[in-house]
N, C-alpha and C positions, 0 to 999 in steps of 0.2 A: 545469664552472663553479665558481669557489669562491664556497663560502655565508659571509657575512661573518655572521650572525645567525642564529640557529634558534631559534625557539619552540616548547620542548616543553611540548606539552599532556597533563595527567596525566586519563584515561578510566577513571571507576569504570563495567565493564561487566558489569551484572547481568542474570543469565537466558539468559546468549550458551552455556549447555550442550544449548539446543534448536537443534532442526532450522536455523532462521532465524536464530538469534543467532547459531549456529555460520557456517553457510555464506558468510550473506550479510553479516552485519556485521561479523564478525572476521575471518575469511579472505580475503574476496573486497574490503573496504572498508577498513578499518583496518591490516591486515599490508600489504595490496596495496599501501596509499599508503606506510607505511613502506619497502616492498621496493623502490617508485621512487624512492628518498631524502626521500623528504617531500613535502609540497606547498607549491611557489612561489609566492609572494606578490607578487615581484619585488623589486626593489632587493637583489637578493642574500639574499634571506632566504627560509625557507623553515617549513612547520609539520611539527613532527613528533611524531606522536600515541604516548603511551605508555600504555599499555594494563595495567589490572589486572583480572582475571576474578574475578567475584563469583556465587556460588548456595547452595545448601545441601545438596547432593549432594559432600563431598570425594572421591571416588572420581571422578566425573565430571569435576571440574576438575581434577583431577592430571592425569586421561588428555587432556583439551582442552590444558591446559599443556605437555604432550608434544607434542601433534600440532602446536601451534600455534608452539612456542617461546617464548611469554610466559609468564614465569617466575613473575612475579606472581599469585597466587590468594588468595582466603578466602572462607570461610562466613559471616565477621562483619561484614555492611553496615554496621552503625554505627561500626566501627573506620575502614571505607574513608571512610564521610563525615567522619569527622573529620580526615582528613590533607587539609592544606595543598595538598599535591603533588597531588593531582588535582581540579579545580575544575571538571571536568564529569563529569555522571552520565548514565548510559544505561541506558535500560529495554526489557529483551527479555523480560520475565515473561508468564506468563499474565493476562489481563485482569485477572482477580477478584485479582490480588496487586497490580498496578500502582498506583493510587491512593495506598496507605500507604505504599509505598516513594516515591512522588514527592513526597510530601508532607516526608518525611523528608529528601529531598534540599534541597527547599525552605527546611526549617529550617537546613540545613548551609550554605543560602548558594550551593550549585551552580548553575551552569548545566545545564540538562536540555534532552536527548532523546530520544525512546521512540518506539516501536513503536505501533503504530493496531491497535485504537482506546485512546485516552488515559484511556477510563474506560470503564465500563459503561454511566450513564446522562448523559443532557446536563447534568445538575445538576452532578454530580461531575466531568466533563470540563470544566464553566466556572468551575468551584469552583479548580479547578487554574489555569485560565489567569488569573483575578484575581489567586490568590496569589504567581503568579511575578509578573505585571506589578507588583504591590504590590510586590514582595522586589526589582524590579529586576533580574530574571536573565533571560539571555539564553535562549530554548527552542524545540524543535520539534517536531513529529510526522513520523514517515516519511511519503512521501506517493512510493513511488519508480516506480510507474508515467508519472508525469509525462515520466519521462528515456528511458522506454524506446525503442529506436530507431525501432520502425513508430510508436509515439506521436507524437516530434518530427516524423518525416515527415509525417503527418496534420496535425500544429499548422502545419507550413511551408505546406501547400495551403491550409489555412484564410487563416493570415495573407495571402497572396499573392492573395485571393480567387479561387482556380480553381475553389472548387464553385458559386460564387455565393450566393445567400440559401441559410441551411440550413434545411431541412426538417424532418428529423428525425434521429434517432439511433436504430440499434438494435446491441444489443451482448449478446453470446455470450460466456459463461463458463462451463467447471468441465469435469470429466471423471470417469472413474468410480472412487469409491476402494473399494477393496475391502472386504467385509466383516468380514476376519481368518479366515473359516473354512476355506477350503483355500489361500489366497494372504494374507499378511500385509497388514493397512491401512498405506497411504504417507501418512497424515496421523496424530497423536495423537489417542487417542480421548477426551481432553477437549473437541475439537473438536463433540462431538454428544453431551456432557452439559450441558443448561443450566443446571443448579447449578454448573458448574465456569467459566462463561463462554463457553460453545460455542454453535453456530449460526452458520448460512451469513449471515444477513440482517445480524447487528452485525459481523462478518467482513468483510462484501464491499462493503455500502452505504456501509461509510467510502471506501474505495476510489472508489465511482463516483462519490459528492460531489465530492470533488476534481476527479477528470476533467471532470465535467459542468460545475462553477463556471469550471473554468480555459480551456476549450476551448472552450464553447458558450452558455454564460450560467448564472446563478444558479440552483438548484431552486427552486421556489416551491410544488410540492405532490407530494403522494406518495399512489397506489394501490397495494398489496402484495399478494401472500397467498405465504405459507408452505406447506411441507410436509414432513413427515418419513419420505419415502418407504421408506427402508431402516428397520426397526422395531428391528432387533437385531444387534449387532455384535460382536466378541472385541477386547479390549484386549490392551494391547502383553504380556502375560503369558499370554493366550489366552484369557482368561476371558468369559465372553459376559456384557456389559450390555446394560440396554433404552437405546433412544436417547430422552431426553429432549427434545431441541434438533433445528429442522428442517435437514434437508441441502438443501434447494431455496428458492429466493426467485424471485419472478415480480414485477416491478415497472415502473411506467409512470410516468413523469416528467413534469411541467408547470413548462418553463423561460421563462424571459424572454424576449421578443422572440418568442414563441408556438410555440418548438422545442418537439417532441416528442420524447421520450427513453424507450424500453423495454429493459429488461435483462433476461435470462435468468441465473440462477449457482446450479448446481447441482454436488453432486457423486454424484450418480446419472443421470450420463448419459454415453452413450458418444459418442467426438468423430471427426465426420465435416465438420470444417471447416478452413480455414487453419491454427487456430493453438487453443491452449487458451483464448485470450480473442481475439476480434476483434469489432473496432467497423466497423458499415457508415452510412456518414454520408450523405444524400441531399441534393444542393443544385440550384439551377435550372440552374447550368451543367455540373455533373458529380456523382458519387457515387464516394466512396472508400470502399475497406476498410484497416484495417489490422489488424495483426497483431503480436506481442511486439517482431519483431522487421523485418517489412516491410510496403508498403504500396502499394496499386493503386489506381490510377484509371482510369474510364471516361468520357470526355467525353461529352456532348450528341451530337455527331456521329456518335458510337462505338457511341450507343445503341442496340440492335436493335429493330427494329419488331416490336413482340410481337403475335401474332392468337390467341385461346384456339380451340383444336380437338384436344380428346381423343380423337377417332377416328383419327389419324395416329400416327404416330413424330416426336418432337420434331425438328425442322429446325435446330432455333438451336444452336449447343455456347454455353451463358452462361459458359461461363468465358474464352472468348475475347473479344475487343475491350476488355480491360482492360490497361492500362500499369504495369510495376512501375518505384514511383518511385525513380529514382537515390539511391544513398547520398552525398549532399552534403560529408558529413564522416566521421570515425570516430566511434564511440559507446564509452564507456564504460560498466563496469555502472553499473546506474540507482541502487542504493543507495550504491554509492561516489561518486558525483557529487554525490548529494545531502548525504553525509558530507562533501565537502570544501566544500561552499557552507556545512554550519553551522560547521565549523572557521574559516572564515574570518569568520563574521559573531561568532564568538566572538575570535577574533586582532586583526581588524582592522576591525570594527564594519561588516561587509559586510552590506546588507541582507538579511534573510531572512523571506520573507511567509509562511513554513509553519509558523505558530507555533502555541500551546495553542489558539487562538481556533477557525483552522482545522479543528484536531483536533476540537475543542467540536462544529462543524458537522456533522463528518463523524459521530459519534456520534448527533446530532440527527436527520441520515437514518433512519439504523437505529432509532431510536427510534418516530421517527412513521411509520416502515414496519411495526414490529410494531403500534403501534395501528392502521393503516389494515387490517392483518389483521384484527386481533382485532374489530373495529367494521364490517368491509366497508365501508371508504366511503372517500374522498376526504380526507385530511389535508393543511392548509396549515403550512408551516415558517414559525414567526415569527423576527424577525431577530435573531441574536445580536448585541446592543451592544458595539463595542470599549470599554475603559475608559483 
C-alpha cells in the first residue's frame, strides 16, 4: 500500500550497548519497526524511527553500529540533545546514571522514554515526573511485562470474570546466576554492587508494582525481606569482588480489595517450574497460572479433592486438570509493543498512561520494600499525587 505521509522520529538511544538496550530495545523493537516498513497509524501514514546510538565507549558503539546497521553514533550526549532532528530521548543506562541524563533531556525539551527504575529513590523519580510535566514533555517508563503473551492471556481471564473473586496472587521469579568462578555470570556485575545501583529489590519490585496495580489492585502496603545468598562473585574480567547488594527478595503485598500477593525474586534459585516467571492467581471460580508465554486454568469443577495422607504415594497428578488457554491472537515482542504505543503517543497524541508517575510508583515500592527489610515491619505506601 502506498504511504502518503511518513513521520520520521529521531530517537537518541543512550546506553544501548548494554544487553537489554541492544537486544530488546534496539534490535527487537526499533530496528524491527523499521524493517516492517514503519508503524502504521492509518490514513496511509506511518511512523518511521530514526535512531542515533549514544554511549561512553566508542569501540562498543562502533561494533553495535556495524551489527545493527545504524550508522549514526556518538559519545557526546550534549551534541545529540542539541540536535532538533531528534525529538525523543531514550535511556537504558545503569540506574545510577539515569537521573542526570534524563534531567539534561528535559532541559533540552525532548520527549523521554526510559528503562525502569527511572531513579534510585522515590524523591528523584517523582522530581523527574514533575519536571517533565511542567515542561509539557511526553514521557514514559518501560513496563514490558504487561504485554507478555502469558500475562495478556491471564488478563483476559480476569476481565471475563473466569476466576471469580480473586483471593491471592503468588509470583515466583528468578534463576541461578553463575558466580563467574567456573562458568561466566550471565548478568552484569554491577547488579550485585549496591554502590553501583544493584540489588534485586530495586530491579524487580518496580515490575511487580505495575503488574499488581494494573491486573489486581493498587498496592497498599508491603512486608519484605532481602538476602545476599552468594557473598562473592567474579566480574566481567574474572576479578573477584564482594557482593554488597541483595540477590534475593521475599515480599508480601496488601492490595486494595483484600487481595494478598506474594513474590519471591531470586538470582540464587534453580528452576523447577513452568517458566522463569510464573504467577498463580487463585479465585473463587478457578485458578490460573501464567508464565511468559503460556497460561493455564483449573476450574472449580476440575479441582481435585485433596486429602492429607503422607503414608501413601500421592494418588493425584497435580499437573493434570489444568487447561491451556488458547491463543486468541498473535503476540509481538513486549518491548516493541510498548515502543509502538509510545511513538503513537509522541506523533498522534494517543494516550500513554505508563508515564514517569507510574515509574515513580515502582521505585516507591522498592524503596518501601528496603525500609520494611531494615525495620522488620509492614510499611504503608502513601499516594503519589499527580500534578
